[in-house]
N, C-alpha and C positions, 0 to 999 in steps of 0.2 A: 091885522085881520081881527075884527071884533065880532065876527060871526060865531066864534066859539068852535070853529072847525079845526083851527090850528092846534096841533098837538103841543103839549107843554114841552118846552125845550129842556134838555138835560144839562145840568151844570157839571163842570169838572169837579173832581174831588177837592182840588185846591181851592176852588171858588167857594165850595160849601164849607170847608174847614175855616177859611178866612171869615166868612159871614158868621159862623158859629162862634169863632173867637171873639168877634166884635160884640155879639149878643151876650156872651158869657161875661165879658168885661162890664158891659152896661148894666147887666142884671146881678152882678156879683155872684156868679155861679162858679163854684170851685170845681174845675174840670181840667184834666190834662189834654194835651194835644193828641196823645194816643187815643184817648176816649173819643175825641172829636173826629179823628180819622176813621174810627170804626163806625160812628154814627153816620158819617158821610158815605162810607162804603155800603152800609146796610140800607141807606135811603135810596141807593141806586140812581143817583143823579137828580133826585127830587129835592129841591131846596126846601120847599114847604114841609115835606115829610121829615126832613132832617131837623128843621126848627121845631116842629111838633114833638119829635122824639126828645130833643134836648129839654123842651118845656116839661114833658111828662117826667123825664128822669130827674129834673131839678126839683120837682114837687115831691119826689120820694124821700129825699134826704137833705138835711141841712148841712151835713158835714162834707158833702161833695159827691160827685158821680164817679163810679169806677166801672171797669170793663164788665165785671160780673152783672152789674145792674143793666148794662146795655144788652147783654146776651139774654138775661132773664126777661126783660121787657119784650124782646123780639122773638122769644121762643126758639132761639138758635143755640147751637152747641158752641161752646167756646173753644179756642185753639188749644187751651190747656186740656180740655176733654178729648180733643182729637189726638193730642200727643199721648195721653193715657191709653186711648183705644189702640193706637198703632203700637205702642209699647207692649200692651197686653197681647196683641196679635203676634208680634215678634216672639214673645215668650210663651206663646200658646196657653195663656191664662184664660181658658174658655169660660170658667165660672165668672170671672170679672167681666168678660165681654157680655155674657148673658145678663148679668146684673145691670150693666150699662144700658142695654136695650130695654130691659124691663122698666127701668127708671125713666128712660126716654119716652116709652109708650105711656107710662102712668102720668107723666107730665104733659101729655097731649101735644108733643112737638111734631112739627111738620117734617115727614120723612123725605119728601122731595127736596125740600130746602136743605135738609141734612146732607143728602147725597151731593147736591150742588156745592155746598160749602166744603164737604170732604174732598171732592174733586179739586176744588180750588186750593185747598191746603196741600194735598198730595202734589199738585202741579207746582206749588211753591217749593216743595222739597226737591222735586225733579229739576226745577230751574236752578236751585242752589247747587245740586250735584253737577249739572252741566256747565253752568257759568260762574259758579262760586259767587252768586249775586242774590240779593233779596228783593222781593217785590214790595214787601211791607216796610213801614217805618217804625213798627212796634218792636222795640228792642227785645222784650221778653219772648215774643213770638219768634223772632229770628234766632234766638238762643235755642228754643225748642226745635226749630227746623234744623238747625245745625246738628243737634243731638240725634234727632230721629233719622237724619240722612245716613247715619252709619248703620241703621237697622236693615236696610233693604238695598238691593242693587237697582240701577237705573231701569233694567229690564223688568224687575218685579214691580216697580212703581208704574211704569208705562202699562204693563198688563193690568194692574189694579185699576188704573184710570179707565182703560177700555172696558173692564168688567163693570165699573160703576156707571159709565155712560150707558152701557147696555141695560143695566138694572134700572136706571133713570128712565130710559125709553119705555121699558116694559111697564113701569109704574104708571107712566102717562097714559098708556093705552089700555091698561087693565081696569076692571071695576073692583 
């Protein structure tokens, strides 16, 4: 359909990662498969978006692209930051939590995106607790999920997801 009415088809994460691997080899971009997986995830099935992201990231650094670069470019919070946040919540380090959100706000990050990503991270912890399985292929992330899974009960995590969903909905409808 060349009328332009057809929505862009979404690609699978594997398709995107494979394409990015090919481009990285052709362009001699030093990038790990973990970074390519995160680019694919953040591009939400958009191959062109993923390629543009890889292109932007490769222009930042000659030495290679790392996960922090990916998170910085996209204005999202890294899973390491989520781990720290949940760890501070468990230990009632309110001062650290306030500092986290002050920095978050100062850097102009997207709060709705933050909540979506936090829900996803907490869901991965819950999945690990229930099935002893990981959704992610990122080893460091899975290690943190394993660690943080001992901080909270399944019920706590489930309630937290419900709370975050409610907060997300309220953000969407509020001015």
